N, C-alpha and C positions, 0 to 999 in steps of 0.2 A: 217164262223165265223164272228161274229160282235165284234169289239173292241170299247170299250167306251172311249171317249176322255173327259177328264175333262177340262172345259173351265177355262182359267186363267183370273184374273182381280180382281177388288174390288167389294164387295157387296155394296149396298146402305147404309147399317148400318155402315160399316167400313168407308165409305166416310163421313157420317154425324158425326161420332165420331171424325174424323180428323178435320173437319171444326169447331166443337165445341172447340176442344183443341187449335187450332190456334186462334180462336176468343178470348178465355180466355187469351192467351198469349198477344195478341194485347191490350186488355183492361187493362192489368196490366202494360205492358211496355210503352205504348204510353204517358201517363202523365209523367212518369219518364224521357222519352226522351225529351219531350217538356220542362220540367224544366231544363234539362241539356243544351238545346239550349239557353234558356233565360240566364242562368248563364254564358255560354260561350260568348254570345254577351255583357253582362255586363262587363265581364273581359276585352274584347277587347276595350270597351268604356273607361274603367278606364285606360288602358294602353295608349290610345290616349290622354286622359286628362293629364296624367303624361308627355307625350311628349310635349303637349302644354305648360305646366308649365315650363318645361325645356327650351323651346324656348323663353318663356316670360322673363326668367331670363337672357338669352343670349342677347335678344333684349334690355333689361334694361341696361345691361353693355355697349352696343354700343350707344344707343340713349338717355340714361338717363331718360327713361320713359317706361311705359308699353304700349301695343297696344291692341285694342279690335278687330283687324282684324286677323283672323286665316289664311286666304288665302293670295293671291298675294297682295303685297303692305304692308304686315304686317309680320306675322310669316312665310309665304310661306309654310304652311302646307295644305295638302288636306285631307279631311275626307276619311278614308279607304272605298273602295266600299262596303264591307260587312256591314258597319255601316250606310251608307248613307240613307237607308230606314228604319232604326231602331232607330236612335237617331238624334237629332239636338243639335249642340254644339254652345255655346255662351260664350263670355268673357265680363264681366262687370267690368269697372274700377271705382275705388274710388279715388278721388283726394288726400285725405290725409290731413295733413301729418301723417305718411308716405303714399305715394301712394300704393294702393293694387289692386288686381284683384281677381275675382271669376270666375271660369270656371264651367259652368253648362251643363250637358248632360241630355236632356229631352227625354224619350222614346217616340217613335211614331210607328204607324202601329202595327205589331204583337208583338212588344216589350212593348206595353203599360201596359201589365199585370205586368211588373216590377215596376210600380209606387207603387203598394201595395205589401207588403210582405205576402206570404201565411201563415206565422205564425200568422200574425195579430198584430205584435208589432207596437205600435204607433210611435216609433222613427225611423222606417224603411220605412215610407211613403214619397214619393216625388222623385224628380229627383236626380241624382248624382251631388255633388258639390265638388270642390276642390279650396281652396283659396291660396293666396300667402304665408300664414303662414304654409301651409301644412295640414290644417284642412280639414278632409274629412267627408262628411255626405251624406246620413244616414250611421252612423258608422257600422251598422249591415251588410250593403251591401258591405262594403269595407273589412270586415274581413272574409267573407265566400268564 
């Protein structure tokens, strides 16, 4: 007597259907994930800018002036490693009276897509800024 053994495994059609389903999921999920990464990096940059502003006020109390130096010899802050290749930070001083400062975070590298808002709002274009009066721009990027 001969017994028949059914071979187990996937057919080519089943494999192709699986590949198509996975491809569709990737096409839908990848842009959403990239947008999430951009927003997370922006949030980290905003937090660093708030830290710089806090240190500027402390420095002003001690030295009776603001400083344009974020690193050693100034505020003694270092840019977080996760932001080093995504943003450049700068502090610009205005003599006054009263003296003021503006902190700017300009996206670089893969973060440059953050210069333009995907919605296309004209007031959301440009780098992040924070000044000594607490004014934040573009305001749309600070509220999301």
